[in-house]
KEBA-382139 format. One record per residue: residue in three letters; residue number from 1; x, y, z of N, C-alpha, C, O in turn. Coordinates in Angstrom, 2 decimals. Example, Ala and Ser with C-alpha at 12.3 -4.5 7.8 and 13.67 -1.06 7.14 Angstrom:
# KEBA-382139
   r   k   neast  nnorth     nup  caeast canorth    caup   ceast  cnorth     cup   oeast  onorth     oup
 ALA   1   13.19   -5.69    7.80   12.30   -4.50    7.80   13.20   -3.30    7.80   14.24   -3.32    8.46
 SER   2   12.85   -2.25    7.08   13.67   -1.06    7.14   12.90    0.03    7.87   13.41    1.14    8.04
END
This chain:
# KEBA-382139
   r   k   neast  nnorth     nup  caeast canorth    caup   ceast  cnorth     cup   oeast  onorth     oup
 MET   1  -16.73  -37.47   -8.69  -17.17  -36.62   -7.63  -16.02  -36.25   -6.70  -15.94  -35.11   -6.24
 LYS   2  -15.12  -37.23   -6.42  -14.01  -36.94   -5.53  -13.16  -35.81   -6.09  -12.67  -34.97   -5.33
 TYR   3  -12.97  -35.79   -7.41  -12.10  -34.80   -8.01  -12.71  -33.40   -7.94  -11.99  -32.41   -7.78
 ILE   4  -14.02  -33.32   -8.06  -14.69  -32.02   -7.95  -14.55  -31.47   -6.54  -14.28  -30.28   -6.35
 ALA   5  -14.73  -32.33   -5.55  -14.59  -31.89   -4.15  -13.15  -31.46   -3.87  -12.93  -30.46   -3.19
 LEU   6  -12.17  -32.21   -4.40  -10.78  -31.85   -4.21  -10.47  -30.52   -4.88   -9.80  -29.67   -4.29
 ALA   7  -10.93  -30.34   -6.10  -10.70  -29.08   -6.81  -11.34  -27.92   -6.07  -10.74  -26.84   -5.97
 ALA   8  -12.53  -28.10   -5.55  -13.20  -27.03   -4.82  -12.44  -26.69   -3.54  -12.34  -25.52   -3.17
 SER   9  -11.89  -27.70   -2.87  -11.16  -27.43   -1.63   -9.85  -26.70   -1.91   -9.37  -25.95   -1.06
 LEU  10   -9.25  -26.90   -3.07   -8.01  -26.21   -3.41   -8.22  -24.71   -3.61   -7.31  -23.91   -3.39
 PHE  11   -9.43  -24.33   -4.01   -9.72  -22.93   -4.26  -10.43  -22.25   -3.09  -10.70  -21.05   -3.14
 ALA  12  -10.73  -23.00   -2.06  -11.41  -22.40   -0.89  -10.45  -21.47   -0.17   -9.24  -21.71   -0.13
 SER  13  -10.99  -20.41    0.41  -10.12  -19.50    1.14   -9.67  -20.14    2.45  -10.43  -20.88    3.08
 PRO  14   -8.43  -19.87    2.84   -7.95  -20.44    4.09   -8.68  -19.82    5.28   -9.14  -18.68    5.23
 VAL  15   -8.76  -20.59    6.33   -9.37  -20.09    7.55   -8.31  -19.28    8.30   -7.21  -19.78    8.55
 VAL  16   -8.64  -18.05    8.64   -7.71  -17.19    9.35   -8.28  -16.92   10.74   -9.45  -16.56   10.88
 ALA  17   -7.46  -17.12   11.74   -7.91  -16.86   13.11   -8.21  -15.38   13.27   -7.46  -14.53   12.80
 GLN  18   -9.30  -15.08   13.93   -9.70  -13.70   14.16   -9.40  -13.35   15.61   -9.92  -13.98   16.53
 ASP  19   -8.55  -12.34   15.82   -8.25  -11.89   17.17   -9.44  -11.11   17.71  -10.19  -10.49   16.96
 PHE  20   -9.59  -11.16   19.01  -10.65  -10.40   19.67  -10.05   -9.66   20.87   -8.96   -9.99   21.33
 VAL  21  -10.77   -8.68   21.36  -10.31   -7.91   22.51  -10.63   -8.74   23.77  -11.79   -8.95   24.12
 ALA  22   -9.57   -9.18   24.44   -9.72  -10.00   25.64   -9.86   -9.14   26.88  -10.51   -9.54   27.85
 ALA  23   -9.26   -7.94   26.86   -9.32   -7.03   28.01   -8.92   -5.64   27.54   -8.23   -5.48   26.53
 THR  24   -9.36   -4.65   28.28   -9.00   -3.25   28.00   -8.62   -2.59   29.31   -9.25   -2.82   30.35
 TYR  25   -7.58   -1.77   29.27   -7.23   -0.98   30.45   -6.86    0.44   30.03   -6.51    0.69   28.88
 ALA  26   -6.95    1.34   30.98   -6.57    2.74   30.74   -5.18    2.97   31.30   -4.82    2.44   32.35
 ALA  27   -4.41    3.77   30.58   -3.08    4.16   31.03   -2.95    5.67   30.90   -2.99    6.22   29.80
 HIS  28   -2.80    6.34   32.03   -2.53    7.78   31.98   -1.02    7.94   31.94   -0.31    7.50   32.85
 ILE  29   -0.54    8.57   30.89    0.90    8.75   30.70    1.30   10.06   31.39    0.93   11.15   30.95
 SER  30    2.07    9.92   32.45    2.54   11.08   33.21    4.04   11.25   32.99    4.66   10.46   32.29
 ALA  31    4.61   12.28   33.59    6.05   12.50   33.50    6.84   11.30   34.02    7.92   11.00   33.50
 ASP  32    6.32   10.61   35.03    6.99    9.41   35.56    7.13    8.32   34.52    8.07    7.52   34.57
 ASP  33    6.20    8.26   33.59    6.20    7.21   32.57    7.14    7.51   31.40    7.44    6.62   30.61
 LEU  34    7.58    8.73   31.28    8.42    9.15   30.15    9.90    8.84   30.34   10.69    8.99   29.42
 THR  35   10.27    8.41   31.56   11.67    8.07   31.84   11.73    6.66   32.40   10.77    6.17   33.00
 ASN  36   12.88    6.02   32.21   13.04    4.68   32.76   13.39    4.76   34.24   13.45    5.85   34.81
 SER  37   13.60    3.63   34.84   13.86    3.57   36.28   15.15    4.28   36.68   15.33    4.63   37.85
 SER  38   16.05    4.49   35.72   17.29    5.22   35.99   17.16    6.70   35.72   18.10    7.46   35.94
 GLY  39   16.00    7.14   35.24   15.76    8.55   34.97   16.06    9.00   33.55   15.93   10.18   33.24
 ALA  40   16.46    8.06   32.68   16.75    8.41   31.28   15.45    8.51   30.49   14.55    7.68   30.65
 ARG  41   15.36    9.53   29.63   14.19    9.74   28.79   14.02    8.56   27.82   14.98    8.14   27.18
 LEU  42   12.81    8.04   27.72   12.51    6.94   26.80   12.35    7.49   25.38   11.90    8.62   25.20
 GLY  43   12.71    6.67   24.38   12.76    7.15   23.01   11.59    6.80   22.12   11.52    7.28   20.99
 ASP  44   10.66    5.97   22.60    9.53    5.61   21.75    8.31    5.31   22.60    8.41    5.01   23.79
 ALA  45    7.15    5.41   21.97    5.88    5.28   22.67    5.67    3.89   23.27    5.09    3.77   24.35
 ALA  46    6.13    2.84   22.59    5.96    1.49   23.13    6.73    1.33   24.44    6.25    0.68   25.37
 SER  47    7.91    1.92   24.53    8.69    1.87   25.77    8.00    2.64   26.88    8.07    2.25   28.05
 VAL  48    7.32    3.72   26.53    6.57    4.50   27.53    5.40    3.67   28.06    5.13    3.67   29.26
 ILE  49    4.71    2.96   27.17    3.60    2.10   27.60    4.14    1.01   28.53    3.52    0.69   29.54
 ARG  50    5.29    0.46   28.20    5.91   -0.56   29.05    6.27    0.03   30.41    6.02   -0.60   31.44
 GLN  51    6.84    1.23   30.44    7.21    1.86   31.70    5.98    2.19   32.53    6.02    2.09   33.76
 ASP  52    4.90    2.59   31.89    3.65    2.84   32.61    3.22    1.60   33.39    2.82    1.70   34.55
 ARG  53    3.32    0.44   32.75    2.91   -0.79   33.43    3.90   -1.17   34.54    3.49   -1.71   35.57
 ALA  54    5.20   -0.90   34.35    6.18   -1.14   35.42    5.89   -0.22   36.59    5.92   -0.65   37.75
 ASN  55    5.60    1.04   36.30    5.28    1.97   37.38    4.03    1.52   38.13    3.97    1.61   39.35
 TYR  56    3.05    1.05   37.40    1.79    0.62   38.01    1.99   -0.64   38.87    1.59   -0.68   40.04
 HIS  57    2.60   -1.67   38.28    2.69   -2.97   38.95    3.88   -3.07   39.91    3.73   -3.53   41.04
 ARG  58    5.05   -2.65   39.48    6.26   -2.86   40.28    6.48   -1.77   41.32    6.85   -2.05   42.46
 PHE  59    6.25   -0.52   40.90    6.59    0.60   41.78    5.39    1.21   42.49    5.55    2.10   43.33
 GLY  60    4.19    0.75   42.16    2.99    1.27   42.83    2.70    2.73   42.51    2.07    3.43   43.30
 LEU  61    3.14    3.18   41.34    2.91    4.57   40.91    1.75    4.62   39.93    1.96    4.73   38.72
 ALA  62    0.55    4.54   40.44   -0.63    4.61   39.58   -1.04    6.06   39.44   -1.25    6.76   40.44
 ASP  63   -1.16    6.51   38.20   -1.67    7.85   37.94   -3.19    7.79   38.01   -3.77    6.71   37.97
 GLY  64   -3.83    8.94   38.12   -5.27    9.02   38.34   -6.13    8.14   37.45   -7.04    7.48   37.95
 ALA  65   -5.87    8.10   36.17   -6.73    7.34   35.25   -6.21    5.93   34.97   -6.85    5.18   34.23
 ASP  66   -5.07    5.55   35.55   -4.55    4.21   35.33   -5.53    3.17   35.88   -6.11    3.35   36.95
 SER  67   -5.70    2.09   35.14   -6.49    0.98   35.65   -5.68   -0.30   35.56   -4.65   -0.37   34.88
 ASN  68   -6.15   -1.31   36.26   -5.44   -2.58   36.30   -5.56   -3.31   34.97   -6.50   -3.08   34.20
 ASP  69   -4.61   -4.19   34.71   -4.66   -5.07   33.55   -4.45   -6.49   34.03   -3.87   -6.70   35.10
 PRO  70   -4.89   -7.48   33.26   -4.76   -8.87   33.70   -3.46   -9.54   33.28   -3.31  -10.75   33.48
 LEU  71   -2.51   -8.79   32.70   -1.40   -9.45   32.01   -0.01   -9.00   32.45    0.90   -9.83   32.45
 PHE  72    0.19   -7.76   32.81    1.54   -7.21   32.90    2.10   -7.07   34.31    2.88   -6.16   34.58
 GLY  73    1.71   -7.96   35.21    2.21   -7.93   36.58    3.66   -8.35   36.70    4.33   -7.97   37.66
 SER  74    4.17   -9.12   35.75    5.56   -9.59   35.82    6.45   -8.84   34.83    5.98   -8.35   33.80
 ALA  75    7.72   -8.77   35.16    8.70   -8.14   34.27    8.77   -8.86   32.93    8.92   -8.23   31.88
 ASP  76    8.66  -10.19   32.95    8.70  -10.96   31.70    7.54  -10.59   30.79    7.73  -10.45   29.58
 ALA  77    6.36  -10.44   31.35    5.19  -10.07   30.54    5.36   -8.65   30.00    5.05   -8.40   28.83
 ARG  78    5.86   -7.73   30.82    6.06   -6.34   30.36    7.11   -6.26   29.25    7.04   -5.39   28.39
 ALA  79    8.07   -7.16   29.27    9.11   -7.17   28.23    8.51   -7.44   26.85    9.10   -7.06   25.84
 ASN  80    7.34   -8.07   26.80    6.68   -8.38   25.52    5.86   -7.22   24.96    5.38   -7.30   23.83
 ILE  81    5.69   -6.15   25.73    4.81   -5.06   25.29    5.20   -4.48   23.93    4.33   -4.38   23.07
 PRO  82    6.46   -4.10   23.68    6.78   -3.55   22.35    6.46   -4.51   21.20    5.92   -4.08   20.18
 ALA  83    6.78   -5.78   21.36    6.49   -6.76   20.30    4.99   -6.94   20.11    4.53   -7.11   18.98
 MET  84    4.23   -6.91   21.19    2.78   -7.06   21.09    2.16   -5.86   20.39    1.19   -6.00   19.65
 ILE  85    2.71   -4.68   20.63    2.22   -3.47   19.93    2.52   -3.59   18.44    1.67   -3.29   17.60
 ARG  86    3.74   -4.03   18.09    4.09   -4.21   16.67    3.18   -5.24   16.02    2.76   -5.06   14.88
 ALA  87    2.86   -6.32   16.75    2.02   -7.39   16.19    0.62   -6.88   15.86   -0.05   -7.43   14.98
 ALA  88    0.17   -5.85   16.56   -1.17   -5.29   16.30   -1.11   -4.12   15.32   -2.11   -3.43   15.13
 GLY  89    0.02   -3.90   14.69    0.13   -2.85   13.68    0.80   -1.58   14.15    0.86   -0.60   13.41
 GLY  90    1.31   -1.57   15.36    2.02   -0.40   15.86    1.07    0.66   16.42   -0.14    0.44   16.53
 ILE  91    1.64    1.79   16.75    0.88    2.91   17.30    0.79    3.99   16.23    1.79    4.35   15.61
 ALA  92   -0.40    4.51   16.01   -0.58    5.57   15.02    0.35    6.74   15.37    0.50    7.07   16.55
 PRO  93    0.96    7.36   14.36    1.92    8.44   14.63    1.38    9.56   15.51    2.11   10.05   16.38
 ASP  94    0.13    9.98   15.31   -0.40   11.07   16.14   -0.58   10.62   17.58   -0.36   11.41   18.50
 VAL  95   -0.96    9.38   17.79   -1.11    8.85   19.15    0.27    8.73   19.80    0.43    9.09   20.97
 ALA  96    1.25    8.25   19.07    2.62    8.14   19.59    3.15    9.52   19.99    3.83    9.65   21.01
 GLU  97    2.85   10.53   19.18    3.30   11.88   19.49    2.70   12.37   20.81    3.40   12.95   21.64
 TRP  98    1.42   12.13   21.01    0.77   12.53   22.27    1.37   11.78   23.45    1.59   12.36   24.50
 ILE  99    1.63   10.49   23.27    2.23    9.70   24.34    3.58   10.28   24.73    3.89   10.40   25.91
 MET 100    4.39   10.63   23.75    5.74   11.14   24.03    5.70   12.51   24.69    6.68   12.91   25.34
 ARG 101    4.61   13.24   24.56    4.45   14.52   25.26    4.05   14.31   26.72    4.40   15.11   27.59
 GLY 102    3.32   13.23   26.97    2.85   12.94   28.32    1.56   13.66   28.63    1.02   14.39   27.80
 ASN 103    1.07   13.43   29.85   -0.20   14.01   30.32   -1.35   13.69   29.38   -2.13   14.57   29.00
 VAL 104   -1.46   12.42   29.03   -2.52   11.95   28.15   -2.97   10.57   28.63   -2.18    9.79   29.16
 THR 105   -4.24   10.28   28.44   -4.76    8.95   28.76   -5.01    8.20   27.47   -5.62    8.71   26.54
 VAL 106   -4.53    6.96   27.43   -4.77    6.08   26.30   -5.46    4.82   26.81   -5.36    4.46   27.99
 TYR 107   -6.16    4.16   25.90   -6.77    2.87   26.21   -6.01    1.80   25.46   -5.67    1.96   24.29
 ILE 108   -5.75    0.71   26.15   -5.00   -0.41   25.57   -5.94   -1.61   25.47   -6.48   -2.06   26.48
 ASN 109   -6.13   -2.11   24.26   -6.87   -3.35   24.04   -5.87   -4.49   23.99   -4.95   -4.48   23.17
 ILE 110   -6.04   -5.47   24.85   -5.22   -6.68   24.81   -5.94   -7.67   23.90   -7.06   -8.09   24.19
 LEU 111   -5.29   -8.04   22.81   -5.89   -8.94   21.82   -5.52  -10.39   22.11   -4.45  -10.68   22.65
 SER 112   -6.42  -11.29   21.74   -6.19  -12.72   21.92   -6.74  -13.47   20.72   -7.68  -13.02   20.05
 ASP 113   -6.14  -14.62   20.45   -6.69  -15.50   19.42   -7.50  -16.63   20.03   -7.92  -17.55   19.33
 GLY 114   -7.71  -16.56   21.34   -8.45  -17.59   22.06   -7.53  -18.48   22.87   -7.95  -19.06   23.87
 ASP 115   -6.28  -18.59   22.44   -5.31  -19.42   23.15   -4.22  -18.57   23.80   -3.79  -18.85   24.92
 ASP 116   -3.78  -17.54   23.09   -2.68  -16.70   23.55   -3.05  -15.23   23.40   -3.94  -14.87   22.63
 PHE 117   -2.36  -14.38   24.16   -2.47  -12.95   23.94   -1.57  -12.62   22.75   -0.40  -12.99   22.73
 THR 118   -2.13  -11.93   21.76   -1.43  -11.78   20.48   -0.99  -10.36   20.16   -0.11  -10.18   19.31
 GLY 119   -1.56   -9.36   20.80   -1.19   -8.00   20.44   -1.81   -6.98   21.37   -2.66   -7.29   22.20
 LEU 120   -1.34   -5.74   21.20   -1.88   -4.62   21.97   -2.22   -3.49   21.00   -1.38   -3.08   20.20
 GLN 121   -3.44   -3.01   21.08   -3.86   -1.82   20.34   -3.82   -0.65   21.31   -4.34   -0.74   22.42
 VAL 122   -3.20    0.44   20.88   -3.11    1.64   21.71   -3.98    2.71   21.07   -3.73    3.13   19.93
 LEU 123   -4.99    3.16   21.79   -5.98    4.10   21.25   -6.10    5.32   22.16   -5.94    5.21   23.37
 MET 124   -6.36    6.46   21.56   -6.57    7.68   22.34   -7.90    7.62   23.04   -8.89    7.12   22.50
 ALA 125   -7.93    8.13   24.26   -9.18    8.29   24.97   -9.98    9.35   24.24   -9.40   10.33   23.76
 GLY 126  -11.23    9.19   24.14  -11.97   10.17   23.38  -13.29   10.36   23.89  -14.05   11.17   23.35
END
């Protein structure tokens, strides 16, 4: 009997942690979000999302549709935004294109595995 149970456990599928949406916030991408604090144009959508949060939290530049988030109040937390976006599969090319044009609102899902924040999904408002 022990051998049957052992053999069955060897073929069982592994348990995979399922991420869930821990929080959602809106980010309106304006012209202010398309450049860094020195005025240089940003080159990718993840950097624009990061700058939006810096503008919101650090500089007090909230655009009309911007909403608060529970995570990105510190510079250290904002530095993780590009990696968190990559961890969630990146930004769809059409969404990234709209972000780089500006004047668009996106919704950001902050993902968690229950212990840590694991990723960011960037979705078009619709």
